[in-house]
C-alpha positions in Angstrom: 55.8 -15.8 -33.8 53.0 -15.1 -31.4 49.7 -14.4 -32.4 49.1 -11.6 -30.4 45.7 -10.5 -31.7 44.0 -14.2 -31.5 45.4 -14.1 -27.7 43.7 -10.9 -27.2 40.4 -12.3 -28.6 40.7 -15.7 -26.6 40.8 -13.5 -23.3 38.1 -11.0 -23.8 35.1 -11.5 -22.3 32.4 -9.0 -24.0 29.5 -9.8 -21.7 31.5 -8.4 -19.0 33.5 -5.5 -20.5 32.6 -2.3 -22.5 29.0 -1.4 -22.0 28.5 -4.8 -20.3 31.2 -4.1 -17.6 30.1 -4.2 -13.4 31.7 -1.3 -11.9 31.6 -3.5 -8.5 33.3 -6.2 -10.1 35.8 -4.0 -11.4 36.6 -2.0 -8.5 36.5 -5.7 -6.2 39.1 -7.4 -9.1 41.6 -4.3 -8.7 41.3 -4.3 -5.3 42.3 -8.0 -4.8 44.8 -7.3 -7.7 46.6 -5.0 -5.7 46.6 -7.0 -2.7 48.2 -10.1 -4.6 50.8 -7.7 -6.1 51.9 -5.9 -2.5 52.0 -9.5 -1.4 54.2 -10.8 -4.1 56.5 -7.8 -3.9 57.1 -8.2 -0.2 57.9 -11.9 -1.0 60.4 -11.7 -4.0 60.7 -8.2 -5.1 59.2 -5.3 -6.2 59.4 -5.7 -10.1 57.6 -9.3 -9.6 54.9 -7.4 -7.7 54.3 -4.4 -10.2 54.8 -7.3 -13.3 52.2 -9.2 -11.4 50.0 -6.0 -11.0 50.1 -5.0 -14.7 49.3 -8.6 -15.9 46.2 -8.6 -13.9 44.9 -4.8 -14.6 45.4 -6.3 -18.4 42.9 -9.3 -17.4 40.5 -6.9 -15.8 40.6 -4.8 -18.7 40.2 -7.9 -21.4 37.7 -9.9 -19.1 36.4 -7.9 -16.6 37.0 -9.9 -14.0 40.4 -11.3 -12.2 38.8 -13.6 -9.7 36.5 -16.3 -11.5 32.8 -16.2 -10.5 33.2 -12.6 -9.7 29.9 -11.2 -11.2 27.9 -13.5 -8.7 30.3 -13.5 -5.4 30.0 -9.6 -5.8 26.2 -9.3 -6.2 26.1 -11.9 -3.6 28.4 -10.5 -0.9 28.9 -7.1 -0.9 26.2 -4.9 0.7 23.6 -3.1 -1.1 24.5 0.2 0.0 28.1 -0.5 -1.8 26.1 -1.9 -4.7 23.8 1.5 -5.0 26.9 3.1 -5.3 27.1 1.7 -8.6 23.5 1.2 -9.7 23.9 -2.4 -9.1 21.8 -3.1 -6.2 18.5 -5.4 -6.6 15.5 -2.8 -7.2 12.7 -3.2 -4.3 10.1 -5.6 -5.4 6.9 -3.9 -5.8 4.5 -3.3 -2.9 1.7 -5.8 -2.9 -1.6 -4.3 -2.3 -4.2 -7.0 -1.2 -7.2 -7.2 -3.9 -11.0 -6.5 -2.8 -13.2 -8.7 -5.1 -16.2 -8.4 -3.5 -18.5 -6.4 -0.8 -19.4 -9.4 1.0 -18.7 -8.7 4.5 -17.0 -11.5 5.7 -14.8 -11.8 2.8 -14.2 -7.8 2.9 -13.0 -8.1 6.4 -10.3 -10.4 5.6 -9.0 -8.4 2.9 -9.4 -5.1 4.8 -7.4 -6.8 7.7 -4.6 -7.3 5.4 -4.7 -3.4 4.2 -4.4 -2.7 8.3 -7.9 -1.1 7.8 -9.7 -2.9 10.2 -8.5 -5.3 13.1 -10.5 -7.7 15.9 -11.3 -6.0 19.3 -9.0 -7.6 22.1 -11.6 -9.9 23.1 -12.4 -10.7 20.0 -16.1 -9.7 19.8 -16.3 -7.4 17.0 -13.7 -4.8 14.8 -11.5 -1.8 15.5 -9.9 0.5 12.9 -6.4 0.5 13.3 -4.6 3.2 14.3 -3.2 4.0 11.0 -6.1 4.0 8.8 -8.3 6.1 11.5 -5.6 8.6 11.4 -4.8 8.8 7.7 -8.9 8.5 7.3 -9.0 11.7 9.7 -6.1 13.8 7.6 -8.1 13.8 4.6 -11.3 14.9 6.1 -12.2 18.0 4.8 -12.0 21.4 7.0 -15.3 21.3 9.4 -16.4 18.1 8.2 -18.5 19.0 5.1 -17.5 18.8 1.6 -17.8 21.9 -0.7 -20.0 20.7 -3.3 -21.8 17.3 -2.7 -21.8 16.5 -6.2 -18.0 16.8 -7.2 -17.0 15.1 -3.9 -18.9 11.8 -4.7 -18.0 11.8 -8.2 -15.6 8.9 -7.4 -18.7 6.8 -5.5 -21.1 6.5 -7.7 -21.0 5.5 -11.6 -23.3 8.4 -13.5 -23.1 10.3 -16.0 -24.4 13.5 -14.5 -24.4 14.2 -10.8 -26.4 17.2 -9.2 -26.7 18.1 -5.8 -30.0 18.4 -4.1 -28.6 19.4 -0.5 -25.4 19.1 1.5 -25.6 15.6 1.6 -27.8 14.0 -1.1 -27.4 14.0 -5.1 -29.4 13.1 -8.0 -27.7 10.7 -10.9 -28.9 11.3 -14.5 -32.0 12.7 -13.2 -33.5 9.9 -12.2 -32.3 8.6 -9.0 -31.2 9.9 -5.5 -28.5 9.4 -3.3 -28.9 10.7 0.2 -26.5 10.3 3.3 -27.3 10.6 7.1 -25.1 14.1 7.3 -22.8 16.2 5.4 -20.3 14.7 7.6 -21.3 11.1 7.1 -20.9 11.9 3.5 -17.6 13.3 3.8 -16.2 10.6 5.9 -17.2 8.2 2.5 -15.5 10.6 0.5 -12.0 10.7 2.6 -12.1 7.1 3.0 -12.6 6.1 -0.2 -9.6 8.4 -1.3 -7.5 6.5 1.5 -9.2 2.9 0.2 -7.9 3.4 -3.3 -4.1 3.8 -1.9 -4.7 0.5 0.2 -6.3 -2.1 -2.1 -6.4 -3.0 -5.7 -9.8 -3.7 -6.7 -11.9 -1.2 -5.0 -12.3 1.1 -8.2 -13.7 -1.6 -10.0 -16.0 -2.6 -7.4 -19.9 -1.8 -8.4 -20.8 1.8 -6.6 -23.3 0.0 -4.2 -20.5 -2.5 -3.2 -18.2 0.4 -2.2 -20.9 2.7 -0.2 -21.7 -0.7 1.9 -18.3 -1.0 3.0 -17.7 2.4 3.6 -21.2 2.7 5.4 -19.4 -0.1 7.6 -16.7 1.9 8.2 -18.2 4.8 9.5 -20.1 2.3 12.2 -16.3 1.8 13.3 -15.4 5.8 14.0 -15.3 6.7 17.4 -15.0 10.5 16.6 -17.3 12.5 14.8 -16.1 13.7 11.1 -17.5 17.0 11.9 -16.8 18.4 15.7 -14.6 15.4 16.7 -17.1 14.6 19.1 -17.7 11.2 20.8 -19.7 9.0 18.3 -22.3 6.1 20.0 -23.7 3.3 18.3 -26.9 1.8 19.5 -28.3 -1.6 18.0 -32.1 -2.1 18.2 -34.2 -5.1 17.4 -36.9 -3.6 15.5 -40.3 -6.2 15.0 -42.5 -6.2 12.1 -45.8 -7.6 11.9 -45.6 -9.2 8.0 -41.8 -8.9 7.9 -38.8 -10.8 9.8 -37.6 -8.4 12.5 -34.4 -6.3 11.5 -31.5 -4.8 13.7 -31.5 -1.0 13.3 -27.6 0.3 13.7 -27.2 4.2 14.3 -24.2 6.2 14.8 -25.0 9.5 16.1 -22.6 12.1 18.0 -23.0 13.1 21.0 -21.8 16.8 20.7 -23.6 17.5 17.5 -26.4 15.6 17.1 -25.1 14.4 13.6 -26.2 11.2 12.1 -22.9 9.3 11.3 -24.5 6.1 10.4 -28.2 4.6 10.1 -28.7 0.9 8.9 -30.8 -1.6 9.1 -29.8 -5.1 8.4 -30.8 -8.8 9.0 -30.5 -10.6 12.4 -27.6 -12.7 10.4 -26.4 -10.1 9.0 -22.1 -10.2 9.5 -22.2 -6.4 10.0 -23.5 -7.4 13.4 -20.3 -8.4 14.3 -18.5 -5.4 13.1 -19.5 -3.7 16.2 -18.7 -5.2 19.6 -21.5 -5.9 21.8 -22.2 -3.2 24.6 -19.8 -0.8 22.5 -20.2 1.1 19.4 -17.2 3.2 18.8 -13.9 2.0 17.2 
């Protein structure tokens, strides 16, 4: 006497049936079974084709597939669009963002380039903002190029328990230290750039506040349009002599239209920041 339950148990593949059944595999195998059954029916008889189709369906039901290796073959050869209909398409890899670990300007340039923030100029004598970053930075600027509340705006830029506004571009930290930007437009530019960089860089939020401000100040040197009035910006480099100190280089970026100062830095003659601004040209 044929032990039907034992035969069924040997044929069953629970790893491919029930809750584990793969619909793309099932559909593909049923389609193959139908084609084989039609071919057999044409070559022999309709009854033979129908019986073959019934046996194939039984195997697909018990085993999850008819053709050995179907789960692998289906995932390998069916397009993602078809697999997505059944929720079987491979999930896209999470976007990997570059990580900024230091505000050292030479290292930061490489990271900012990877994050599509800056690029080298055509002749390689300086840096430019990328078109995408410049547009997104500008889109994040507040209307009129000035923040409503400096204290609230700079909260993400500084590490302090208490921040008080002391003017349109100055804040006081914990009642002991003051931070001053060159203008309200410079402050607005830093706040907007900070928000955009948070979407592009891992590790940006964990950098020391002073390091983040250094990077932001460098990016301001690369702007070509005023954050407040959209006027053309001009950057000047001037060597400053001191009687008792080493010479410094003053970098100043001002708006030709509204006169606002956007950046004003004094750096050593060997500072990598001097390589950010192309010789004879102060915009990005």
